[in-house]
N, C-alpha and C positions, 0 to 999 in steps of 0.2 A: 177439275174442269178439263174437258176434252179440247186439245189445241185444234187449230184449223188444219195443221199437217196431219194430225192423227185421224181426224174426221176425214180428210180427203183419201188417206190410204185405207180407212175402213170402207169408204164407198167404192173404192177400186176393187177391193176385194169381194165386196158384195156383187158388183157387176160382174167380176169374173165368174164367181159361183152360179150366177143366174145364166150366163152364156153357157156354161157347161151343161146345166140341166137342159137348156133349150136345144142344144146341139145333140145331147144324148136323145131327146124326144124326137128331133128331125131325123136322126138317123134310124130310129125305131120306125117311123112312119115311112121313110124311104124304103126300107128293106121290106116292109109289108106291101107297099105299092108295087115295088119291082117284082116280087113274088107273084102278085096277081097278074102283072102284065106278061110275065114269063109263062105262066100257065096257060093265059089266054091265047098266046101265039105259038105255043108249044116249042119255045126256044129254050135251050139249055145255055145258061150264061155262067161262064167259068171264070174265076179270078176276081178282077177289079171291084165288083160291088160287094163281094162277100169278104174282102180282105178287111182286116181290122183297121179302124181309124185310131191312130195313136197320136194324141195330142193334148198337152197341158193347155194349149190353145189350138184345139183342133180346128182345121180350116174347112168346116162348113162355113167359113168366114164370110164367103161371098154371100150366102144366104142370111147369116146372122147380121152382117153389116149393111145389107141392101137397103133397109130403112133409112139408116143414118146417111147413107151415100146419096139418097135421093131427096133428103129433107130440103125443101125450098130455101131454107134460111141458111144452109150450109153453103160456103163458098169452096171452090176448088183450091186445095192447098198449093203453094208454090213449092216446086220441086227443087231440092238442093242439087249441087253438081254431084254426078257420079264419081266417087272417089277410087272406083276399082277398075281393073283391066277387063279386056274382053275375054270370055271363056275360051278354054282350050278346045280345039277341034275334038269332036267325039259326041256320042249319044248315050242317053241313059239306058241301061240294060232293063229289060223286063224279065225280072226274076221273082219266083215265089216258091216257098216250101211249106209243106204241110205241118211240120212239127220243129220244135226247137233243135238245133244242131247238138250232136253229142259233145260232151265235155272233152276238149282236147288241149286246153291250155294247162300251164303249170300254174296252180292256184298259190304256190309259195313264192312265184317269181314276180317281178315287177314288169308291167308293160306300159307303153306309151302309145298314144295315138296322134298322128299328124293329119291335120286337114290342110291340104295345099289349095287354098281358095283364090279366087280372082282378086281378093282384097288383101292377100297376104297369108303367111302360114300361121296356124294356130295349132300350138302343141299342148297336149293333154296328158298329165300324169293320172293313170287309171288306178282305181282301188280295187285291185284284184282280189285280194283275200276278203274284203268286205262285200264285194259284189261280183262273184265268180261268174254267174250265169250271164250277167250283163256284158262283162269283159269278153267272155267266150263267144257270145253272140257277135259282138262288134269285130272280134278277130276273124270270125267265120265270114261275116258279111263283106268286110274289106278285102279279104282274099278273093271273093267272088267279084269285086268291083261294083259291089251294090250301090255305093254312094257316089261313084265317079260321075261328074257331069250334072249332079243334082242340084237344085237351087235350095237356098235357105230361104223358105217362103214367108216368114212371119217375124216381125219386129214389133215390140211392145215398148212404149216410152212414156207410159203414165201409169204410176203405181206399182207396176210390175215391169222389170226391165231385163228382157231376154231377147235372144235371137234363136229361132226354132229352125231345125234342119232335119235331114234324114228321111224326107219323103221323096221317093222317086218320081211320084206324079207332080210334086211342086204345089199341091192343093190343101194338104193338111189330111188328105183322105187315104194316103197310101201306106203300105207297110210291107213287111217280108212274108206275109202269110201265116206266121206264127206268132205266139206271144211268149214273154218270158215273165218269171215271177218277179214281184217287188223285192227289193234288197236294200239293206243299209238304211232303213228309214229312221233309225236312232243314231245316225252319225253325229259326232260330237260337235261338228262344225254347224249343225243345225240347231240354232239357239233362238228360243222365243218365236219358232216357226218362221224363221228368216233364212232364206238361201242366200248366203253371202256372195258378194261379187267374185268371179272366178270360179264358181261352181259349175259342173256339167251334169245334167240330170235327165232321167229318162221322162218322155211325155207318155200320157196314157189317156184312156177315154173317160176317167174319173171314177172307174171301177177298179177293183183290185186285180192285180196280176194281168194287166192288159197292155204292158209295154210291148213294143214292136222294134221299129227301126228309128222312130223319131226321138229327137233329143233337143234339149235346149240349153244355151250357153248364157250364164247370168253376168251381165256387165256392170250391175249396180245391185247392192242388197235388195232383195225382193221378198216381201212377206207372202208366204203361200202355205197351205197346209201341208204338213210333212208326209206327203203321199206319193212323191215322185223320186225314185232311186236316184241319189247322188252317187256317181260312179267315177268322177274325175275331177281334177283342178287344172285350170288353164294357166299356162306360163305367162311370164311378163310380156313377151313379144305378142302373144296371142291376145292378151288384153288390150294392147294398143291397137290391134287390128278391130277388135269388137268395138272399142270407143269410136274408132273412124267410121264404122258402119253405123253406129248409133246416132252419130253427129249428123249424118246425111238425112236422117229421119225416115218416116214410113209414108206410104202413098195416101192414106185417108186423111192425115192431119188430125185425127182424133186420138192418136196414141196407140193404134192397134192395126196393122195392115202389112201389105208386102213392103219390105225394105226398098228404099229409093236407090240404095247401092245394089249394083248387080253382084249379088253374093252367090257364087257358084262354087261348089266343091270339085275342083278339077281332078283331084285324087286324094283318096283317104287310105292311109295305111296304119297297121298296128304292129309294134316292134316289141320283141321281148328283150328286156334290159340284160 
C-alpha cells in the first residue's frame, strides 16, 4: 500500500520531470525563434541568448509558472518578513568564456568554498578528488568575482527542498558560457536517489554534461534522479542559514519560486586548506 506521503513525493517528482521537459522544449523553440528574428533583422546577437541554461530547476520559471500565477482561484500568498540584510554595494559582472578553464587546482588537496550572503555565511567542504572539474571551475569563477552580488533566484519548499544560486542574471537562464562534465554521480551519500540535507550539487539542463555555474543547496532530504554532480557539503552554520531562508518561504506560495528572503551572495571565495 502506497502511503499518502509516498504518493505526494511521487507526484512532486513527476511534476519536476514534466517541468524539465517543458522548459527544454521552450528553450529549443526560443532559440529557433530568436534565430529567425536575428536573420530577418541582420543583427548579430552575442552572449546572453546562446549561453547555456543551467538549472535543476531552470528558471524559465516565469514562463512555466505563469499559468499557475494567473489562475483565478489562486490567492496571493502572504509574504513572510525578510530575515536577511541589505546587499553590499556593487554590481554583478558580465563575464563569459568559450571553454572550460584549464585545470589549475591541486586535485589531492582539500578546498572549501565560502558564500558570504546577505543572510549569513555558508561554508562548503568541496569534494575535490571526486569532482575535480567542478571544484576547479568554482575556483576559477570565484577568483574572477563571477558570483559576487548575484541573487539566489529559486527556492523549492514542496517535495524537493533546495535553494538554487549561481546565475548572474538571476533568472535561471545564465551561466559562464562553458559547460563542465558530470562527476561523482555514484557518490556514497546518494542512497535511494535521495540527495541528503547538506548536499551542494550542480544544476543542469536535464541533459548530460551541461553544468555551468548554477548550483543548488539542499536544506532537507530531496529525492531526485542521480544526475546532478554532488560536489560539496554544507557546514553546520550554513545549514542554519539555509533553514532561515527556507522558513521565509517563496514568492508564489506554490512551493517553487523566488525566495522571499533577499538572498544575495555578496562574495564567494574558494580556499585551499
